[in-house]
C-alpha positions as CSV (number, residue, x, y, z in Angstrom):
1,M,92.1,84.2,131.3
2,S,93.0,87.3,129.2
3,V,91.5,90.8,129.4
4,S,90.7,92.3,126.1
5,P,91.8,95.9,125.6
6,L,89.1,98.6,125.6
7,S,87.7,99.6,122.2
8,S,87.7,103.2,121.2
9,Q,83.9,103.4,121.9
10,D,84.5,102.0,125.4
11,R,87.3,104.4,126.1
12,S,85.1,107.3,125.0
13,L,82.4,106.2,127.3
14,L,84.8,105.7,130.2
15,H,86.2,109.2,129.6
16,K,82.7,110.8,129.6
17,L,81.8,108.9,132.8
18,V,84.9,110.0,134.6
19,W,84.3,113.6,133.6
20,A,80.7,113.4,134.7
21,V,81.7,112.0,138.1
22,V,84.4,114.7,138.5
23,L,82.0,117.4,137.6
24,K,79.3,116.1,140.0
25,L,81.9,116.0,142.8
26,M,82.9,119.6,142.1
27,V,79.3,120.8,142.1
28,L,78.6,118.9,145.4
29,T,81.7,120.4,146.9
30,L,80.7,123.9,145.8
31,L,77.2,123.5,147.1
32,W,78.5,122.2,150.5
33,W,81.0,125.1,150.7
34,L,78.2,127.7,149.9
35,F,75.4,126.4,152.0
36,I,76.7,123.9,154.7
37,D,80.2,124.9,155.7
38,G,80.2,127.2,158.6
39,Q,76.7,126.5,159.8
40,K,76.5,126.0,163.5
41,V,73.6,124.6,165.5
42,A,73.2,125.6,169.1
43,V,72.1,122.8,171.4
44,D,70.7,123.3,174.8
45,D,72.3,120.5,176.8
46,G,69.8,120.6,179.6
47,G,66.8,120.7,177.3
48,M,68.2,117.9,175.2
49,A,68.9,115.7,178.3
50,A,65.4,116.3,179.6
51,Q,63.8,115.4,176.2
52,M,65.9,112.2,176.0
53,L,65.0,111.2,179.6
54,H,61.4,111.9,179.0
55,Q,61.3,109.7,175.9
56,R,62.9,106.8,177.7
57,A,60.6,107.1,180.7
58,A,57.4,107.1,178.6
59,P,56.0,103.7,177.6
60,A,55.9,103.0,173.9
61,Q,52.5,103.1,172.2
62,G,50.5,99.9,172.7
63,D,52.4,99.1,175.9
64,S,50.4,98.9,179.1
65,L,51.8,99.5,182.5
66,S,49.0,97.5,184.2
67,K,48.4,93.9,183.3
68,E,44.7,93.0,183.6
């Protein structure tokens, strides 16, 4: 089983694809750095715990506590 070498057209396409991926990664990194990096979200521990406990204690829709 032999692998044929890339034609000049295939190499050109590969070159363009590599540059497109590199450019997209650079843009995504720039956007992350500008808008996401450094953002902090304050979480109220007590409020979050109460909300999670309330969701677990409540029956799911369609569930019935009494069996008639």
